[in-house]
Structures are given as C-alpha cells and as structure tokens.
N, C-alpha and C positions, 0 to 999 in steps of 0.2 A: 376469400380472395384478398390480396393485399392492395390497398389503395396506393398507387405510385406517387400521388401528391403528398401523402403523409411521409413516405420515405424520402422524397425530395426535400420536404421541409425539414425533416430530421437531419438530413445530410447538410443542408445549408446552415442550420443552427450549430451543428458540430464544427463546421468549417469556420464559422465566425468565432466560436469559442476558442478554437486552436489559434486563430489569427490574433485574438486578443491576448492570449497567453504569450504568444511569440513576441508581440509588440511590447508587452511588459518586460519580457526577458531582454529584448534589444535595448530598452531604456535603462537597464541595470537593476530592475526590481528583482528581489530574490537572490541577489548576488551576495555571497558571504565576504566579509572583510578578509584581506590577505592573511592576517594573523589570527584568524578565528580558532577558538577551541570550543568544544561543546560545553556550554554552561550547564553543569550538572544539576544546578538548582532549578533550572527552567527548561523543561523538555521542548517547549514550543518556540524558544527564542531564535535558534539558529537555522534549523532546517525544515520547519513546518511548511514554508512556501515551496521549498524544493520537493518535499514529499507530495504535496497536493498537485504540483505540476506533473510530477512523475506518474501519479495515479491517472490523471487525465490522458497523458501521452501513452501510457501503457495500455489503457483501454482502447484507444484509437488503433493501436497496432494489433492488439489482441483480436479485435472484432473483424479487422481486415475488410471493412466496407467503406473505407475512405479513399479519396483520390490520392494521386502521387504527391501533390503539394502538401496535403495534410499529413501524410505519412512522413515526408521529409521534415516538416516542422516538429512532429512528434519525436522523431529520432534525434533531432537537434536539441530539443528540450531535455531528453533523457541523457544525451551525451554531456550537456552542460551540467545538469544536476549531479551526475555521477562524478564528473571532475571536481565539482564543488565539494562533494563529500569525500574527496581524495580517494576515489575508486573504492569507497566503502570503508576506508580506514577510520573515519570519524565515527561511523556507526559501530564498528568493532570496538573501538576504544571506549565508547559510552557503555556498551553492553558488558564489556570486560570489567569496568569499574562498578557498574550498577546492574547486576544480573536480574534484578526484579523489574527493571524498566521494560516496557513492551514496545516503545516507539522505535527502537532500532529494527525490530522485526517488521513492524507495520510500515516502516519506510522502505526497508530493503526489498520487500515482496514486489513492489512496483517495478523495481529495477531488474530483479531476478526474472520476473515474468517476461521481460523484454531482452533477456540474454546477458545482462551484466551480472557477473558472479564474483563473490569474494569467499574463497574456500575456507579461510580461517574463521570468518564470521559464521558460515554455515556449520562448521564443526563446533563452534561455541554454542550456537543455537541448539544443535542436536544434543550436545552434552547437558545443556540446561534442562531439556525436557525429561531427563532422568533424575533430576534433583527433586526429592519429595517436597522440600520446603517451597520450591518454585511452583510446583503443581498445586500447592495448597493456598496460594495467594488468593485473597478474596477479590472478586471482580464481578461486574455485571455479566449476566449470562450472554448477552449479545456480544460483549467484548471477548468473552472466552470462545464463542463460536467464530468470531472474526480472526482471532489468533490461530485457532485450529485450521481455518481455511488458509491463512497465510503460510503456515507450515506445510500444508498440502501443496500449495502452488509452488513453493520453493523446492519441494521434493525431499523434505527431510525424512530419513528412514524411520526414526523412532517416533511414531505417531499412534498412540493408543486411543485415538479419539473415537468416541461412540457418537456418530452423527445424529441419529434419532434422539438420543438423550440430550445432547447439546442443544438441538433445535427445540425440543419440548420445554426446556427450561427458559427459553426466551419469551417475551411478552407475546409475540406473534404466534409462536408455537403453542402457547397455552391458551390462546384466545379461540373460542369456538367460532365456527363459520357463521356468517350472518344467517339469521333465521333459525338457528339451532338453540335449543335450551341449554342452559348451563347446569342444570341439575335440578 
C-alpha cells in the first residue's frame, strides 16, 4: 500500500524544484548570448544548463503526476530552451561538424520526449548509427547504454542495440546481488 504522505512530500519537493528552475530562468540564468555559436572546443559552455533544465521539465511532463502549474512551468522551460537552441539548429550544427560528439543527442532527447522535433537532426543521428567508426568509439558502458536509450526515446529506426548485453557491461549490471557470492 502506498503511503500518501510520501507521495505528497515527493510532489511538494518536485514543485519546489520546478519553481526554483523557473525563478532562475526568470532572472536570466541559462540564457544564451544573442550572438552565441556553439564553442566546439567546450561541450559544456553554451547549452549544458539548458539541457539540464530540459531534462527536469521533460520528466515532469513524462510522468504526468504534476499539477497544472508545474506542467505549465515545465512547458515554459522547454519552450525557452528550444528557442535558445534555435529550434535544434545549434545541436544539428554541432553534430554535423563533430559527428563523434554525443552531447547533441543527449540534449535533444529531452526535447524530443516532449514533442519538439528537428527532422534533419534525427536524419543525421540515424545515419551516424550506420557509420562503423562511430560505433567503435570507446566510451564507458553506462554512457553507451544511455545513448542507446536516447536513440530509443527519439524513435530512431536504425537501432541494433542488444539491451541485455549493454546492461551487463555496466558496473551495476556486472555487480552481483547483495548476499550472492562472486564466484
């Protein structure tokens, strides 16, 4: 049985977090300069705060357990972030120039989950999954799993991901359950 006090506390905590993000947005934090271009040497400089706000807002909308005010705030944050990213054009430009970068996909997924789409970016993402050199890039297993999930959420057609294998390669997937012998 679910304790309604726990759910109420979780709802209040989520509402306060959305209010805090919205207040930061209202004060201009996370706003890109008018003449911004993505600094290709630093993936975190320009749109990391926008991506993190989009993540929070997209999860609020995805779970659908929020009140109307929090849903309005979440949509406003997503609208703002999408406009700051020039409706995805900055993400497309970055991926086009540097196809081995994963942050355009990791940023885009939060917007796509909430209905913001950029067909050219999706086409580029899909075509890059076919490039053998891109598939062979070395990365931590948890990152590879996260990227596979982002492609799944976006709905890219070319997804040869083996979920059990991807999961088994992560630390958590390789860790035995508590109380079980490791061999």
